[in-house]
Backbone as XML, in Angstrom:
<?xml version="1.0"?>
<chain id="A" units="angstrom">
  <residue number="1" name="MET">
    <atom name="N" x="-78.003" y="1.218" z="1.610"/>
    <atom name="CA" x="-78.004" y="2.511" z="0.942"/>
    <atom name="C" x="-79.337" y="3.217" z="1.269"/>
  </residue>
  <residue number="2" name="GLY">
    <atom name="N" x="-79.228" y="4.453" z="1.549"/>
    <atom name="CA" x="-80.453" y="5.258" z="1.866"/>
    <atom name="C" x="-81.186" y="5.715" z="0.692"/>
  </residue>
  <residue number="3" name="LEU">
    <atom name="N" x="-82.240" y="6.462" z="0.885"/>
    <atom name="CA" x="-83.061" y="7.004" z="-0.180"/>
    <atom name="C" x="-82.200" y="7.983" z="-1.064"/>
  </residue>
  <residue number="4" name="ILE">
    <atom name="N" x="-81.460" y="8.834" z="-0.443"/>
    <atom name="CA" x="-80.655" y="9.816" z="-1.245"/>
    <atom name="C" x="-79.647" y="9.068" z="-2.091"/>
  </residue>
  <residue number="5" name="GLY">
    <atom name="N" x="-79.002" y="8.099" z="-1.463"/>
    <atom name="CA" x="-78.015" y="7.344" z="-2.216"/>
    <atom name="C" x="-78.591" y="6.622" z="-3.388"/>
  </residue>
  <residue number="6" name="SER">
    <atom name="N" x="-79.788" y="6.032" z="-3.149"/>
    <atom name="CA" x="-80.512" y="5.365" z="-4.276"/>
    <atom name="C" x="-80.867" y="6.288" z="-5.431"/>
  </residue>
  <residue number="7" name="LEU">
    <atom name="N" x="-81.349" y="7.454" z="-5.038"/>
    <atom name="CA" x="-81.701" y="8.476" z="-6.039"/>
    <atom name="C" x="-80.505" y="8.915" z="-6.874"/>
  </residue>
  <residue number="8" name="LYS">
    <atom name="N" x="-79.387" y="9.153" z="-6.133"/>
    <atom name="CA" x="-78.216" y="9.616" z="-6.803"/>
    <atom name="C" x="-77.771" y="8.475" z="-7.842"/>
  </residue>
  <residue number="9" name="LYS">
    <atom name="N" x="-77.817" y="7.261" z="-7.398"/>
    <atom name="CA" x="-77.412" y="6.222" z="-8.275"/>
    <atom name="C" x="-78.326" y="6.068" z="-9.450"/>
  </residue>
  <residue number="10" name="ALA">
    <atom name="N" x="-79.654" y="6.169" z="-9.260"/>
    <atom name="CA" x="-80.591" y="6.069" z="-10.314"/>
    <atom name="C" x="-80.560" y="7.167" z="-11.330"/>
  </residue>
  <residue number="11" name="PHE">
    <atom name="N" x="-80.142" y="8.362" z="-10.908"/>
    <atom name="CA" x="-80.157" y="9.511" z="-11.830"/>
    <atom name="C" x="-78.791" y="10.010" z="-12.167"/>
  </residue>
  <residue number="12" name="SER">
    <atom name="N" x="-77.724" y="9.217" z="-11.846"/>
    <atom name="CA" x="-76.379" y="9.671" z="-12.230"/>
    <atom name="C" x="-76.097" y="9.368" z="-13.738"/>
  </residue>
  <residue number="13" name="LYS">
    <atom name="N" x="-75.165" y="10.057" z="-14.307"/>
    <atom name="CA" x="-74.832" y="9.916" z="-15.695"/>
    <atom name="C" x="-73.973" y="8.644" z="-15.799"/>
  </residue>
  <residue number="14" name="PRO">
    <atom name="N" x="-74.252" y="7.827" z="-16.859"/>
    <atom name="CA" x="-73.458" y="6.636" z="-17.080"/>
    <atom name="C" x="-72.165" y="6.959" z="-17.964"/>
  </residue>
  <residue number="15" name="TYR">
    <atom name="N" x="-71.790" y="8.189" z="-18.008"/>
    <atom name="CA" x="-70.599" y="8.599" z="-18.790"/>
    <atom name="C" x="-69.952" y="9.735" z="-18.050"/>
  </residue>
  <residue number="16" name="THR">
    <atom name="N" x="-68.742" y="10.027" z="-18.497"/>
    <atom name="CA" x="-67.980" y="11.131" z="-17.984"/>
    <atom name="C" x="-67.828" y="12.250" z="-18.984"/>
  </residue>
  <residue number="17" name="THR">
    <atom name="N" x="-68.132" y="13.449" z="-18.550"/>
    <atom name="CA" x="-67.973" y="14.629" z="-19.446"/>
    <atom name="C" x="-66.551" y="15.178" z="-19.370"/>
  </residue>
  <residue number="18" name="VAL">
    <atom name="N" x="-65.958" y="15.477" z="-20.513"/>
    <atom name="CA" x="-64.547" y="15.990" z="-20.458"/>
    <atom name="C" x="-64.598" y="17.346" z="-21.211"/>
  </residue>
  <residue number="19" name="SER">
    <atom name="N" x="-63.677" y="18.177" z="-20.861"/>
    <atom name="CA" x="-63.523" y="19.436" z="-21.501"/>
    <atom name="C" x="-62.899" y="19.281" z="-22.844"/>
  </residue>
  <residue number="20" name="VAL">
    <atom name="N" x="-62.833" y="20.361" z="-23.604"/>
    <atom name="CA" x="-62.110" y="20.383" z="-24.902"/>
    <atom name="C" x="-60.698" y="20.090" z="-24.730"/>
  </residue>
  <residue number="21" name="ALA">
    <atom name="N" x="-60.081" y="20.725" z="-23.746"/>
    <atom name="CA" x="-58.637" y="20.451" z="-23.528"/>
    <atom name="C" x="-58.379" y="18.988" z="-23.171"/>
  </residue>
  <residue number="22" name="GLU">
    <atom name="N" x="-59.204" y="18.422" z="-22.302"/>
    <atom name="CA" x="-59.095" y="17.020" z="-21.897"/>
    <atom name="C" x="-59.244" y="16.094" z="-23.171"/>
  </residue>
  <residue number="23" name="ALA">
    <atom name="N" x="-60.256" y="16.438" z="-24.023"/>
    <atom name="CA" x="-60.516" y="15.660" z="-25.188"/>
    <atom name="C" x="-59.212" y="15.657" z="-26.151"/>
  </residue>
  <residue number="24" name="LYS">
    <atom name="N" x="-58.711" y="16.943" z="-26.292"/>
    <atom name="CA" x="-57.466" y="17.014" z="-27.134"/>
    <atom name="C" x="-56.346" y="16.218" z="-26.580"/>
  </residue>
  <residue number="25" name="ASP">
    <atom name="N" x="-56.167" y="16.190" z="-25.301"/>
    <atom name="CA" x="-55.110" y="15.356" z="-24.640"/>
    <atom name="C" x="-55.410" y="13.925" z="-24.860"/>
  </residue>
  <residue number="26" name="LEU">
    <atom name="N" x="-56.657" y="13.499" z="-24.737"/>
    <atom name="CA" x="-57.000" y="12.047" z="-24.903"/>
    <atom name="C" x="-56.753" y="11.663" z="-26.388"/>
  </residue>
  <residue number="27" name="LEU">
    <atom name="N" x="-57.167" y="12.476" z="-27.293"/>
    <atom name="CA" x="-56.934" y="12.196" z="-28.761"/>
    <atom name="C" x="-55.450" y="12.110" z="-29.107"/>
  </residue>
  <residue number="28" name="SER">
    <atom name="N" x="-54.688" y="13.004" z="-28.544"/>
    <atom name="CA" x="-53.250" y="12.933" z="-28.845"/>
    <atom name="C" x="-52.559" y="11.725" z="-28.157"/>
  </residue>
  <residue number="29" name="SER">
    <atom name="N" x="-53.237" y="11.134" z="-27.146"/>
    <atom name="CA" x="-52.709" y="9.927" z="-26.540"/>
    <atom name="C" x="-53.239" y="8.641" z="-27.221"/>
  </residue>
  <residue number="30" name="GLY">
    <atom name="N" x="-53.998" y="8.774" z="-28.277"/>
    <atom name="CA" x="-54.505" y="7.618" z="-28.989"/>
    <atom name="C" x="-55.946" y="7.280" z="-28.792"/>
  </residue>
  <residue number="31" name="ALA">
    <atom name="N" x="-56.717" y="7.976" z="-28.091"/>
    <atom name="CA" x="-58.097" y="7.740" z="-27.956"/>
    <atom name="C" x="-58.855" y="7.947" z="-29.246"/>
  </residue>
  <residue number="32" name="THR">
    <atom name="N" x="-60.036" y="7.340" z="-29.344"/>
    <atom name="CA" x="-60.810" y="7.481" z="-30.507"/>
    <atom name="C" x="-62.085" y="8.283" z="-30.177"/>
  </residue>
  <residue number="33" name="LEU">
    <atom name="N" x="-62.389" y="9.286" z="-30.954"/>
    <atom name="CA" x="-63.600" y="10.069" z="-30.861"/>
    <atom name="C" x="-64.658" y="9.469" z="-31.753"/>
  </residue>
  <residue number="34" name="ILE">
    <atom name="N" x="-65.745" y="9.035" z="-31.106"/>
    <atom name="CA" x="-66.792" y="8.440" z="-31.771"/>
    <atom name="C" x="-68.100" y="9.391" z="-31.705"/>
  </residue>
  <residue number="35" name="ASP">
    <atom name="N" x="-68.505" y="9.747" z="-32.933"/>
    <atom name="CA" x="-69.649" y="10.660" z="-33.110"/>
    <atom name="C" x="-70.881" y="9.810" z="-33.311"/>
  </residue>
  <residue number="36" name="VAL">
    <atom name="N" x="-71.837" y="9.856" z="-32.385"/>
    <atom name="CA" x="-73.059" y="9.011" z="-32.485"/>
    <atom name="C" x="-74.286" y="9.638" z="-33.040"/>
  </residue>
  <residue number="37" name="ARG">
    <atom name="N" x="-74.047" y="10.875" z="-33.634"/>
    <atom name="CA" x="-75.238" y="11.616" z="-34.223"/>
    <atom name="C" x="-75.691" y="10.926" z="-35.458"/>
  </residue>
  <residue number="38" name="SER">
    <atom name="N" x="-76.858" y="11.402" z="-35.888"/>
    <atom name="CA" x="-77.448" y="10.889" z="-37.130"/>
    <atom name="C" x="-76.517" y="11.224" z="-38.351"/>
  </residue>
  <residue number="39" name="ALA">
    <atom name="N" x="-76.783" y="10.587" z="-39.483"/>
    <atom name="CA" x="-76.037" y="10.843" z="-40.688"/>
    <atom name="C" x="-76.167" y="12.336" z="-41.154"/>
  </residue>
  <residue number="40" name="GLN">
    <atom name="N" x="-77.389" y="12.877" z="-41.019"/>
    <atom name="CA" x="-77.619" y="14.264" z="-41.417"/>
    <atom name="C" x="-76.806" y="15.204" z="-40.523"/>
  </residue>
  <residue number="41" name="GLU">
    <atom name="N" x="-76.821" y="14.900" z="-39.237"/>
    <atom name="CA" x="-76.047" y="15.796" z="-38.313"/>
    <atom name="C" x="-74.479" y="15.639" z="-38.618"/>
  </residue>
  <residue number="42" name="TRP">
    <atom name="N" x="-74.111" y="14.421" z="-38.929"/>
    <atom name="CA" x="-72.681" y="14.157" z="-39.232"/>
    <atom name="C" x="-72.269" y="14.957" z="-40.493"/>
  </residue>
  <residue number="43" name="ARG">
    <atom name="N" x="-73.124" y="15.024" z="-41.478"/>
    <atom name="CA" x="-72.806" y="15.766" z="-42.733"/>
    <atom name="C" x="-72.758" y="17.214" z="-42.502"/>
  </residue>
  <residue number="44" name="SER">
    <atom name="N" x="-73.485" y="17.709" z="-41.506"/>
    <atom name="CA" x="-73.559" y="19.168" z="-41.285"/>
    <atom name="C" x="-72.240" y="19.761" z="-40.594"/>
  </residue>
  <residue number="45" name="GLY">
    <atom name="N" x="-71.448" y="18.838" z="-40.094"/>
    <atom name="CA" x="-70.146" y="19.301" z="-39.447"/>
    <atom name="C" x="-69.682" y="18.267" z="-38.419"/>
  </residue>
  <residue number="46" name="ARG">
    <atom name="N" x="-68.490" y="18.109" z="-38.398"/>
    <atom name="CA" x="-67.861" y="17.144" z="-37.418"/>
    <atom name="C" x="-66.428" y="17.440" z="-37.107"/>
  </residue>
  <residue number="47" name="ALA">
    <atom name="N" x="-65.909" y="16.815" z="-36.124"/>
    <atom name="CA" x="-64.459" y="16.903" z="-35.780"/>
    <atom name="C" x="-63.726" y="16.041" z="-36.870"/>
  </residue>
  <residue number="48" name="PRO">
    <atom name="N" x="-62.565" y="16.565" z="-37.376"/>
    <atom name="CA" x="-61.951" y="15.822" z="-38.465"/>
    <atom name="C" x="-61.442" y="14.437" z="-38.128"/>
  </residue>
  <residue number="49" name="GLN">
    <atom name="N" x="-61.153" y="14.224" z="-36.873"/>
    <atom name="CA" x="-60.672" y="12.869" z="-36.445"/>
    <atom name="C" x="-61.744" y="11.926" z="-35.982"/>
  </residue>
  <residue number="50" name="ALA">
    <atom name="N" x="-63.027" y="12.363" z="-35.988"/>
    <atom name="CA" x="-64.114" y="11.554" z="-35.465"/>
    <atom name="C" x="-64.433" y="10.438" z="-36.370"/>
  </residue>
  <residue number="51" name="LYS">
    <atom name="N" x="-64.800" y="9.330" z="-35.730"/>
    <atom name="CA" x="-65.387" y="8.122" z="-36.391"/>
    <atom name="C" x="-66.929" y="8.196" z="-36.264"/>
  </residue>
  <residue number="52" name="HIS">
    <atom name="N" x="-67.601" y="7.989" z="-37.325"/>
    <atom name="CA" x="-69.101" y="8.097" z="-37.321"/>
    <atom name="C" x="-69.744" y="6.720" z="-37.025"/>
  </residue>
  <residue number="53" name="VAL">
    <atom name="N" x="-70.311" y="6.511" z="-35.866"/>
    <atom name="CA" x="-71.028" y="5.305" z="-35.571"/>
    <atom name="C" x="-72.413" y="5.718" z="-35.034"/>
  </residue>
  <residue number="54" name="PRO">
    <atom name="N" x="-73.463" y="5.797" z="-35.861"/>
    <atom name="CA" x="-74.736" y="6.288" z="-35.390"/>
    <atom name="C" x="-75.280" y="5.454" z="-34.180"/>
  </residue>
  <residue number="55" name="LEU">
    <atom name="N" x="-75.916" y="6.223" z="-33.259"/>
    <atom name="CA" x="-76.346" y="5.659" z="-32.041"/>
    <atom name="C" x="-77.222" y="4.404" z="-32.239"/>
  </residue>
  <residue number="56" name="ASP">
    <atom name="N" x="-78.090" y="4.429" z="-33.252"/>
    <atom name="CA" x="-78.897" y="3.233" z="-33.501"/>
    <atom name="C" x="-78.059" y="1.969" z="-33.829"/>
  </residue>
  <residue number="57" name="ARG">
    <atom name="N" x="-76.919" y="2.179" z="-34.469"/>
    <atom name="CA" x="-76.048" y="1.046" z="-34.777"/>
    <atom name="C" x="-75.383" y="0.550" z="-33.498"/>
  </residue>
  <residue number="58" name="LEU">
    <atom name="N" x="-75.026" y="1.406" z="-32.615"/>
    <atom name="CA" x="-74.429" y="0.993" z="-31.346"/>
    <atom name="C" x="-75.437" y="0.263" z="-30.510"/>
  </residue>
  <residue number="59" name="GLN">
    <atom name="N" x="-76.701" y="0.729" z="-30.510"/>
    <atom name="CA" x="-77.794" y="0.090" z="-29.743"/>
    <atom name="C" x="-78.126" y="-1.259" z="-30.325"/>
  </residue>
  <residue number="60" name="SER">
    <atom name="N" x="-77.918" y="-1.555" z="-31.589"/>
    <atom name="CA" x="-78.217" y="-2.781" z="-32.220"/>
    <atom name="C" x="-77.179" y="-3.828" z="-31.910"/>
  </residue>
  <residue number="61" name="GLY">
    <atom name="N" x="-76.046" y="-3.324" z="-31.374"/>
    <atom name="CA" x="-74.995" y="-4.293" z="-31.032"/>
    <atom name="C" x="-73.886" y="-4.409" z="-32.048"/>
  </residue>
  <residue number="62" name="PHE">
    <atom name="N" x="-74.006" y="-3.752" z="-33.222"/>
    <atom name="CA" x="-72.946" y="-3.774" z="-34.198"/>
    <atom name="C" x="-72.448" y="-2.381" z="-34.437"/>
  </residue>
  <residue number="63" name="ALA">
    <atom name="N" x="-71.251" y="-2.116" z="-33.964"/>
    <atom name="CA" x="-70.739" y="-0.726" z="-34.083"/>
    <atom name="C" x="-69.835" y="-0.586" z="-35.334"/>
  </residue>
  <residue number="64" name="GLY">
    <atom name="N" x="-69.294" y="-1.708" z="-35.825"/>
    <atom name="CA" x="-68.462" y="-1.628" z="-37.008"/>
    <atom name="C" x="-67.089" y="-0.996" z="-36.652"/>
  </residue>
  <residue number="65" name="THR">
    <atom name="N" x="-66.684" y="-1.042" z="-35.399"/>
    <atom name="CA" x="-65.380" y="-0.490" z="-35.085"/>
    <atom name="C" x="-64.409" y="-1.597" z="-34.768"/>
  </residue>
  <residue number="66" name="ASN">
    <atom name="N" x="-63.161" y="-1.307" z="-35.072"/>
    <atom name="CA" x="-62.082" y="-2.255" z="-34.837"/>
    <atom name="C" x="-61.603" y="-2.134" z="-33.422"/>
  </residue>
  <residue number="67" name="THR">
    <atom name="N" x="-61.614" y="-3.219" z="-32.666"/>
    <atom name="CA" x="-61.254" y="-3.160" z="-31.223"/>
    <atom name="C" x="-59.851" y="-3.566" z="-30.996"/>
  </residue>
  <residue number="68" name="THR">
    <atom name="N" x="-59.034" y="-3.855" z="-31.984"/>
    <atom name="CA" x="-57.659" y="-4.213" z="-31.806"/>
    <atom name="C" x="-56.731" y="-3.048" z="-32.072"/>
  </residue>
</chain>
């Protein structure tokens, strides 16, 4: 892999961005929307179907989500 390829890999996003329409389709297909904002941000407004799992909880390894 050359320099350009290495830089692209190092600075690429580890996630995929989806449009609002794609998100709606995913949610209607059974996907879960996880809101990782702080509790204060969560209280200020959220998507009705979102599950709140603060980022610090995800980073600590305990998300409190049901995987079944």
